[in-house]
N, C-alpha and C positions, 0 to 999 in steps of 0.2 A: 700584559706584556706576552703571556703565553698565547692568547686569542690572537694578537696581532701578529704574532710569529708564525702560528698556523695559517693565518690567511696569506701570509707573505710566502710560505711554502708553498701553496696552493698556486699562486701566481707564478712562482718558480717553475713548478710543475708544467703548467700550461706553457709556458715560454720554451721548456724543455721540449715539450711535444709539437710543438707549432714553429718553432723558430721566431716568434713575436715576441719581442722583449718590451713593447709598449708599456706593458702595465707594470714594470718593475724599473726601478731606478738604479742603475748599476753606477757605482762610484769608482770602480777599478777592478782589475784582474791580477791576482798574485799568483805566485808558483804554486800554492796549494788551497787557495779560497778565492771566492768571488766574493766582493764588498757591496753590499746593497744598501741603501737608504730605506729606513723606516722611519715614520712620523707617529708618535704615540702620544696622545694627551698633551700635545703642544711642545713636545721635545722631540729631536731628532736623533737618530741612532744609526751608527755604521754595524751592519749586521754581515760577519765574514762566515760565509757558507762554506763548511769544510767537505772534502770529498766523503762519499759514503764509506763508513767502515763498521764493523761488527758493534753490537751493543757491549760485548765483552772487553772491547777496546777503549770505551769511553772513559772509564775511570782511571785507567794508566795514563791515557792522555790529559785529562784533568789534573792528574797528580803532577805530571811533568809542566804542565802550565803553571801551576801553582808554586812549583820549586823555582822555575824561570824567573817569576815575577819577584819571588823572594831574593832571589841571588842578584837581580839587577837592581832592586832597592838597596840592597847591602853595598853595591858599588857606587851608590848616589845617582842612578838613573830612574828618573820618574816615569813610571808607565800609565797607559791609558787605563781608567777603571774598566774592568772587563770580566764579563761573566760568561760561562759557558751554559748554552741553553739546548735541550734536547727536544726535538719536535716528532712525534709519532707520526709514521707516514702509512702504515700497513705493511711495510717491508722493513729494510733497515732503515734506524731513525735517522733524520736529518739534525746535523749538529752545527750549531751556530756560536759564534764568539760575537757578544753584543758590547758595542762601547757607544756611550754617549757622546755625540759630537759637540764638544764644548770649546775646543781649541782651534787655533787658526794653523792650518798646514805650513810648515816651514817654507815651503816652494812658493806659496803665495805671497809670503811676508818678504821673500828675497826679490820678488818682482817689482815690488814697490818701494824699497828701502834704499838709502844711499850706500856709497862704497865703504865709509867708515863703519857703518853698522854692519856690513857683511863681512868687513874683515875682524870685527869684534866676534860676531857670531862663529866664524871660522875658528878663531882662536879656542873659543869655548867648546864647540862641537868636536874639533879633532882632540882636544884635552879629554873629553869626555870618553870618546869611542876608543881612545888609546890606553886609557886607565882602567876600562871595563873588560876588555877582551884578554883572555888568556886561554890556556889549552884545555880548560873546561866551561869556560863560560864565551858564548859566541853573540854575536851582533849580525842582523842583515842591516848594515848602517846605511844603506842608500837614502838621498836626501828626501824621497816621498816617504819614507817611513817615520819623518819627525815631524811633531807639531810644537807651537809655542803656546804656553798659557798667557793668562792676563798679566802675569807678572814678567813675563818674557823668558821664562824657564822651559827647557826642553823638555818634551814628552814625547816618549817613544811608543809608537802605535802598532808596530807589527808585532805580536805577541802569539800569535797562531802558530808559528813555528819555534817551539821552545828549545834553542840552542844551547842546551846544557848537557853535560856528561856527568856520570857517576864517578865514584873514588877510582874505579877501574878503568876509566876512560870510554866507557860505552854510553852511546847516545841514549838518553832517557826517552826521547822521541821514538815512537815506532816510525822507522825511516822509509817503511813502504807507503806512509802517508804522504811523504815529500815527492815521490813519484806515481802517486795513485792515478794522476790525470794523464799519463803518458800512455799511448797504445800499449796493448798487453805484450805484444812482441818485443817492444823496446826495453821493458822493464826489466828481464833478467839481465840484459847487457849493460844497462845503466847501473843496476845494483851490484853488479859484479866488477866492472870496470872504472865506473866513473863517480859513483855516488860519494864514496870515500874523499876523493878529491875535491869535489863540489862542496861537501861539507866542511872539509877542512879550511877553506878560504874564510869562514865565518869566524874561524877561532885564530885567525892571523890579522894582528891589527894593520899591517901594511896593506894586504889584500883587501880587508873591508874598508880601508880610506880611499884605495884605488877605485873600488867599484862605487863609494860614495861620489867621489869626484868626477868619474866618466859620466855617471848618470845625470849631471848637470846638463850635459848634451840633449839626453832625452826630454829634459824639462824646458829646453831652449833657454839656458841660463849661462850660455858660455862664458859669458864675462866675469863669472864669479871664479871660474876654474884657475886663473892666474893666482888669485888670493887665497885659495884653499890650498893650491900647491905649494906655495910659499910657506904656509903654516904647518902643512902636513911633513914638508921635507925637514922641517926642524925636528921631528919626533921618529923618522923611519929611516931605515938603511936597507939598500940603497934608495938614492932619492928617485922619487916618481917623477918621470919627465912628461911632457905633453906629448910627445910622440907616443909613449906608453898609453897614456889616457886615451888617446885617439885610436890606437890599435885594438885596445880593450873595448872600446864602445863598438867599434865595427864589427868585431868578433861576436859580442853579445847580441847586437842587432840581427846578425845574420842567424845565430842559433835560436834567437826569439821567432824568426820569421819561419824558419825551418820547422820549428817545433808546432807552430800554429798550424802550418799545412798539413804537418801529419796527423796533428788533433782532428783537423776538419775531414781529412780522409778517412780516420778511423770512425768519425761520426757518420760519414756516409755508408761505410762498411757496415757498422752495427745496425743502422736503421735500414737499409736497402737490401742487404743480403742476408744478415742475421735475424733481421726483423726484431730487434731488440731495441729497448730504450737507452738513450746515451745520457749519462748522468751530470755532465759538465756544461755549463754556459761558456760559450767562447766570444771574443771579441770579434768585431769585423777587421777590415783592414786597419792595421795601425801605422800611422806615419811615424817612422823613427829616423 
């Protein structure tokens, strides 16, 4: 695995230098990681490449991830088998969260199943999310962060952002990781005025369910929204309305597009003006 990851990191470095991503297989772009496919000895892995951070921050990050996985397990949330791997680069090490690709993504299952199964899945998932989240344990519960195992049980796959607070209510995650991919001029503003509010949504069951349901629109699964709304509104107050879902999604889509434009501008600034490398893989135009 180590040799395969080192080879993958070399291909990522080439992609960053040339904007040619043809030699890497990108599975998705998250808030703090890019998910890459890696095939090793006949098995496939999702390798989540984290933002660059100093070597001194690796063990605290690993500790937060371990605590998060344990806390989720205590609440009955099964998580994807995950290991934190460190790849030397000559500078700051590259950090990957590696997960075997063993389970079927929930969004893929929902595209092919019937209404009765969707309703049953909604009951189970809403119950799981609602019973997991509190003011010390959070979830990024959007639908793309879930898979189903061979027994039809939910598997939570987004473990690279450990949303867990200590007994004093302090985030165990170094929150600068959460905003690391933002242009430097934006980070102080987001850190001071927005980060607390953004993170607080993950610790609120209603907000997490709103985000989960709104992201059906991104996945082109609008037909599932009424079923999930009906189930969610049996657990939250005030009820989530379809108008609120649509408004939330539009706001999220606009924010994502603005953010990607700012990142692309920052990439050009770093490369052309400052003559520096840019350490993040960026998506092309995303149809939302």
